[in-house]
N, C-alpha and C positions, 0 to 999 in steps of 0.2 A: 448823370452820365449813363448811357445804355450799356447793359452787359453784353459782351460778345456771345454769339450763339455757339454752343458747344458742338464741335464736329463729332459725329457718330460714324464709326466705320472708317474705311480708308478707300481711296481711289487708286485702282491699279488698272492700267490700260483703258482708262475711261469708264470702267464699270465700277459700280458700288458693290462692295462685298456684302452679300445677303446674310451671311452667318453673323456678322457683327451688327447689322442694322435691324435685325428681326425679319419676319417674313410677311408682315402685312403690307399690301400694295394697293395702289389705286390705279384702275384701268380707265383711261379717258378715251371715249369714242367720239370723234367729231365727224358727223355724217353730213356732207354738203351734197348738192345735186350732182356735182362733177367728180367727187372723190370722197374717200373715207380714210381718216387717219386714226390709228389706234396707238396710244402712248401708255406705257406702263411706268408709273412713278412710285417713289416711296411716299409716305404720308406727309413729308415736308415739301413735296413737289419736285424733287430732283429726278430727272429722267433716267430710268434704268434700261428701257428698251422701247423701240417704236417701229412702226411699219405703216405703210399706206398702200392703197390699191395700186398706185403708180410704181412703188418700189417692189411690189409683188409681181410685176411683169405685165400689168395691164396698161394699155395706151388708149388715148382718145375717149370716145363715149363709153367704152367698156369699163372705165374706172368707176362710174357711178352705179354699177349694177350690184345687186345683193351678193352675187357669187364673188366679186372682187373684194367686197367688204369682209366676207367670210375668210378669204385667203389672207387678207391683211391682218385680221385678228389672230389667226393661227400663227402667222409669222412673228407677230409681236410677242405672243405668249410663249412660244416654243422655247426661247432662250431662258426666260425666267423660271419656267416650270422645270427645266433641266437643272437650274441652280437651286431648286428646292422650294419654290413658292407654293403654298397650299391654300391660303385664303386671300380674298381681295374684295375691294369695293369697286363698283362700276359707276362712272359718271357719263351719261350720254347727252351729247349736244348736237343740235341741228335737225333739219327737216328731211334729210336724204333717205334714199331707199336702203342704205346699208345699216340703219339703226338696228333693226330686228335681226338681220342676218349676222351681224357682228356679235350681238348678245347671245344668239343661239350657238355660235361657234365657241364663245367663252364658256357657256354652260356645259357644252359637250366635252371640253378639254379636261374636266375633272376638278376644276378649282371650286372651292366653297365660296359662294358670294355672300358677304355679310349684308349688303344692300345694293340696290340698283336705283340710281337717282337721275332724273331728267333735269339737266341744268341749262336747257335751251334759253337764251336770253329773250325776255318778253318786254316789249316797250310799254311804259305806263302812259300811253297815248302818243308817244313818239314825235316824229317830225311833222311840221305843218305841211299839208298837201299843197300842190301848186294851184295858183288861182285859176278860175274857170276860164275856158276859151271863149272868146267873143268872135263869132264868124259873121 
């Protein structure tokens, strides 16, 4: 029989109390060509804060720009820095323009980064291509 996972901290207003769960966080940056999503989680994967280029006020093609990614990263980080986050790990996924801009914004915010990892999914030879056209 599996043991239940011990709950650490408490949830109040949907936020996880940082003082009880420790200060180590994981910042996930998902950069697609159309948008950049920045999510701050604890080490177990529970979301503490998130923001995207769309929620930062950018619409349409401007969401895919590096400046929009920078704004999204600052929005996501601002709340957890105010709560006392000092160090974090960064996981970057996707091919978009916002990868480097989001990482630069995270670095400038004063958080100590223990590591930066690229977790973009790579196919091990992927799907079978469509058959040749006969004209």
